[in-house]
C-alpha positions in Angstrom: -30.6 24.9 -1.9 -27.6 22.6 -1.4 -24.3 24.2 -0.2 -21.5 23.5 -2.6 -18.2 21.8 -1.3 -15.1 23.8 -1.0 -11.6 22.7 -1.1 -8.6 24.3 0.8 -5.1 23.2 1.0 -4.2 20.6 3.8 -1.3 21.3 6.2 0.9 18.8 8.0 -1.3 19.3 11.0 -4.2 18.0 9.1 -2.7 14.5 8.8 -4.6 13.4 11.9 -7.9 14.6 10.5 -7.1 12.9 7.2 -6.5 9.5 8.9 -9.6 10.2 11.3 -11.9 10.7 8.2 -10.6 7.5 6.6 -10.9 5.5 9.8 -14.5 6.6 10.3 -15.4 5.9 6.7 -13.8 2.4 6.8 -13.7 1.3 10.3 -12.3 -2.2 9.5 -9.4 -0.6 7.7 -8.3 2.4 9.8 -5.4 4.6 9.0 -2.8 5.4 11.5 -2.2 9.0 12.1 1.6 8.9 12.8 2.2 6.8 9.8 0.1 9.3 7.8 1.9 12.3 9.2 5.2 10.8 8.4 4.2 10.3 4.8 3.0 13.9 4.5 6.1 15.3 6.1 8.6 13.3 4.0 7.0 12.9 0.7 8.6 11.1 -2.2 11.2 12.3 -4.7 9.3 11.1 -7.7 5.9 12.2 -6.8 3.9 15.5 -6.8 1.0 15.5 -4.3 -2.0 17.9 -3.7 -3.8 17.2 -0.5 -7.1 19.2 0.4 -9.6 19.7 3.1 -13.1 19.5 1.9 -15.5 21.8 3.8 -19.1 22.6 3.6 -20.7 25.6 5.2 -17.3 26.4 6.9 -17.0 23.0 8.5 -14.5 20.3 7.7 -16.3 17.3 6.3 -13.6 15.4 4.5 -10.3 15.1 2.6 -9.3 15.0 -1.0 -6.1 13.9 -2.8 -4.5 14.1 -6.4 -1.1 12.8 -7.1 1.0 11.9 -9.9 4.6 10.7 -10.7 7.0 13.3 -12.3 6.1 13.2 -15.9 9.8 12.4 -16.8 9.7 9.1 -14.8 6.6 7.4 -16.3 5.8 6.8 -19.9 2.2 8.2 -19.9 0.5 11.0 -17.9 -1.7 9.5 -15.4 -2.7 10.7 -11.9 -4.3 9.1 -8.7 -7.3 10.8 -7.6 -9.3 10.1 -4.3 -10.9 11.4 -1.2 -13.2 10.6 1.6 -16.0 12.0 3.6 -17.2 11.9 7.3 -20.0 9.2 7.4 -22.8 11.8 8.0 -21.8 13.6 4.8 -20.8 10.6 2.8 -23.1 10.0 -0.1 -22.5 9.4 -3.9 -23.3 12.9 -4.9 -20.8 14.5 -2.4 -18.2 11.9 -3.3 -18.7 12.5 -6.9 -18.1 16.2 -6.3 -14.9 15.4 -4.6 -13.6 13.2 -7.6 -14.6 16.0 -10.1 -12.5 18.5 -8.4 -9.5 16.2 -8.3 -9.9 15.3 -11.9 -10.0 18.9 -12.8 -6.7 19.5 -10.9 -5.2 16.3 -12.6 -6.1 17.6 -16.0 -4.6 21.1 -15.1 -1.4 19.3 -14.2 -1.4 17.6 -17.6 -2.7 14.2 -16.9 -4.6 12.5 -19.6 -5.9 9.5 -17.4 -6.9 9.3 -13.9 -6.8 6.2 -11.6 -9.0 5.7 -8.5 -9.7 2.7 -6.1 -12.4 1.3 -4.1 -13.5 -2.0 -2.2 -16.1 -4.1 -4.1 -18.5 -3.9 -1.2 -18.3 0.1 -1.0 -21.6 0.8 -2.9 -21.4 4.6 -2.1 -18.0 5.0 -3.7 -18.8 2.5 -6.5 -21.8 4.9 -7.4 -19.7 8.0 -7.2 -17.0 6.6 -9.5 -19.7 5.3 -12.0 -21.4 8.8 -12.0 -18.1 10.4 -13.0 -17.7 7.8 -15.9 -14.9 5.7 -14.4 -14.4 2.2 -15.8 -13.0 -1.0 -14.2 -9.4 -1.7 -15.0 -8.2 -4.7 -12.6 -8.8 -6.1 -9.3 -6.8 -7.0 -6.2 -7.3 -9.1 -3.2 -6.9 -8.3 0.6 -6.2 -11.2 2.8 -6.3 -11.6 6.5 -4.4 -14.5 8.4 -5.6 -15.6 11.9 -2.3 -16.3 13.8 -4.1 -17.9 16.8 -6.0 -20.5 14.8 -3.1 -21.1 12.5 -0.2 -20.9 15.2 1.1 -24.4 15.1 0.8 -24.9 11.3 2.6 -21.6 10.7 5.3 -22.4 13.1 5.8 -25.9 11.4 5.8 -24.2 8.0 8.5 -21.7 9.3 10.6 -24.7 10.5 10.4 -26.5 7.2 11.3 -23.3 5.3 14.4 -22.7 7.6 15.5 -26.3 6.8 15.0 -25.8 3.0 16.8 -22.4 3.2 20.0 -24.1 4.8 19.9 -26.6 2.1 19.7 -23.9 -0.5 22.6 -21.9 0.9 20.3 -19.1 1.9 20.7 -17.1 4.9 17.7 -15.4 6.6 18.3 -12.4 9.0 17.0 -9.0 9.7 18.4 -5.7 8.5 19.1 -4.9 12.1 21.3 -8.1 12.6 23.0 -7.9 9.1 26.4 -6.3 9.3 27.0 -5.5 5.8 27.2 -1.7 5.3 25.8 -1.9 1.8 22.8 -4.0 3.0 20.3 -1.0 2.3 21.5 -0.3 -1.1 21.5 -4.0 -2.1 18.0 -4.5 -0.7 16.7 -1.4 -2.5 18.2 -2.5 -5.8 16.5 -6.0 -5.4 13.3 -4.3 -4.4 13.3 -2.2 -7.4 13.8 -5.2 -9.6 10.9 -6.9 -8.0 8.7 -3.9 -8.2 9.1 -3.8 -12.0 7.6 -7.4 -12.1 4.6 -6.5 -10.1 1.3 -6.8 -12.3 0.1 -3.4 -13.3 -1.6 -1.6 -16.0 0.1 1.7 -15.6 3.5 0.4 -14.8 5.5 1.0 -11.5 7.1 4.1 -10.5 10.8 3.9 -9.6 11.7 4.6 -5.9 14.9 6.5 -5.1 17.4 5.0 -2.6 16.6 8.1 -0.4 12.9 7.2 -0.4 13.6 3.6 0.4 15.6 4.7 3.4 12.8 7.1 4.5 10.2 4.2 4.2 12.3 2.1 6.5 12.1 5.0 9.0 8.2 5.0 8.8 6.6 4.8 12.2 5.4 1.1 12.4 8.5 -0.1 10.6 11.3 -1.7 12.7 14.6 -2.8 11.2 14.7 -5.8 13.7 11.2 -6.9 11.8 12.6 -6.3 8.4 13.6 -9.9 7.1 15.9 -10.2 4.3 17.4 -13.3 2.4 21.1 -13.4 1.6 22.9 -15.6 -1.0 26.6 -15.0 -0.5 27.2 -11.3 -0.8 23.8 -10.5 -2.5 20.5 -9.6 -0.8 18.0 -11.6 -2.8 14.7 -11.1 -0.9 12.8 -9.0 1.7 9.6 -9.3 3.5 8.3 -6.9 6.3 5.2 -6.5 8.4 4.2 -2.9 9.5 3.0 -2.5 13.0 0.7 0.7 13.2 1.6 2.5 16.4 -1.8 4.1 17.2 -4.5 2.2 15.4 -4.8 -0.3 12.6 -3.9 -3.9 11.7 -0.6 -5.3 11.3 0.1 -6.2 7.7 2.6 -6.9 5.1 4.2 -3.7 3.8 6.2 -5.5 1.0 7.6 -8.8 -0.1 10.1 -9.0 -2.8 12.7 -11.6 -4.3 15.3 -11.3 -7.0 14.4 -12.7 -10.3 17.5 -15.0 -10.1 16.2 -16.9 -7.1 12.5 -17.2 -7.8 11.0 -20.9 -7.4 13.3 -21.6 -4.5 10.8 -20.8 -1.7 12.5 -17.8 -0.5 9.4 -15.7 -0.5 7.6 -18.3 1.6 10.6 -18.5 4.0 10.6 -14.8 4.6 6.9 -14.4 5.1 7.1 -17.3 7.6 9.8 -15.4 9.5 7.6 -12.2 9.6 4.5 -14.1 10.8 6.5 -16.3 13.3 7.9 -13.0 14.7 4.5 -11.6 15.0 3.1 -14.7 16.9 6.0 -14.2 19.3 5.1 -10.5 19.7 1.6 -11.5 20.6 -0.3 -10.2 17.3 -3.4 -12.2 16.7 -3.8 -11.6 13.0 -2.1 -10.0 10.0 -3.2 -8.8 6.6 -1.8 -8.6 3.2 -2.9 -7.4 -0.4 -2.0 -8.3 -3.9 -3.1 -8.0 -7.6 -5.6 -10.7 -8.5 -3.4 -11.9 -11.3 -0.3 -12.4 -9.2 -0.6 -16.1 -9.1 2.5 -17.1 -7.3 1.8 -14.8 -4.2 -2.0 -15.9 -4.4 -1.0 -19.5 -4.1 1.5 -18.6 -1.2 -1.1 -16.8 0.7 -3.7 -19.7 0.5 -1.2 -22.3 1.6 -0.3 -20.1 4.7 -3.9 -19.9 5.5 -4.8 -16.5 4.6 -8.6 -16.0 3.9 -10.0 -13.3 1.5 -11.1 -10.1 3.4 -11.9 -7.7 0.7 -11.6 -7.4 -3.1 -10.3 -4.0 -4.2 -11.0 -2.6 -7.7 -8.9 -0.2 -9.7 -10.8 2.2 -12.1 -9.5 4.4 -14.8 -11.0 7.4 -16.8 -9.5 9.1 -19.8 -9.6 13.0 -19.5 -10.7 15.1 -22.3 -8.5 18.1 -23.0 -10.9 20.6 -21.4 -12.3 18.3 -18.7 
């Protein structure tokens, strides 16, 4: 007779275990425990999050998550559901049970649709989602750039981009070096505009200014590595690499440009500055990710030398009223 899974609320002190579980299940994409704890501790103004420990026979074997934006800030009621299990307990049946519980909680909160993600090569997770009746919605791409092999080309590209920005009247600097007291609010407003243009089926949830400031204080973020583009008094672009302090691969946390300046090479220039800085800091590779239908950034990644690392799939499932 199999032992049923049980779910108990996760505390802040469980953030380390949460990161450890995901890292064990996905060793090529580990989670940093300090970054995870910061996210748990500070939360988000526009999101409600339910995190659980998964236990079996009294032993912790995994973690589970259900979160959704406040219903008053999104047009339809959808929730993210997910979870992971330690490798020795990770099979489609157990993962399906985790999804089933998170779906139940989402439905109880009033969600009418749930959203989940997996890598294309994760057969166990794909089987669990299929078993639960999820259907593919859209795909994204994860990229990796070898900074050692591409060093000279990237530095040359950075120099060319700097020359173009000077001709365009665009100043590239970091948040730490910029003296404008309104730089944070300007960067946030520009970031929100760009976020609304990111390809998405469900739409993009607005981030408050306070959340933006908290994001900048995440372990792994450094204001002297947050690159911004200025045109006169305006902040018109931003790109930043996140440096996990304990474990993980350096990766793009966000790149954004204002609608008014797109097509002028600003995103390329900013991304070049981030990777040139990473090279100077001794980083050997960086990663990034984007929606498979975001053609401009796909082209930019390819020209910089990024190579496809993983394909991720987003799944949706409509919830019945009594699910």
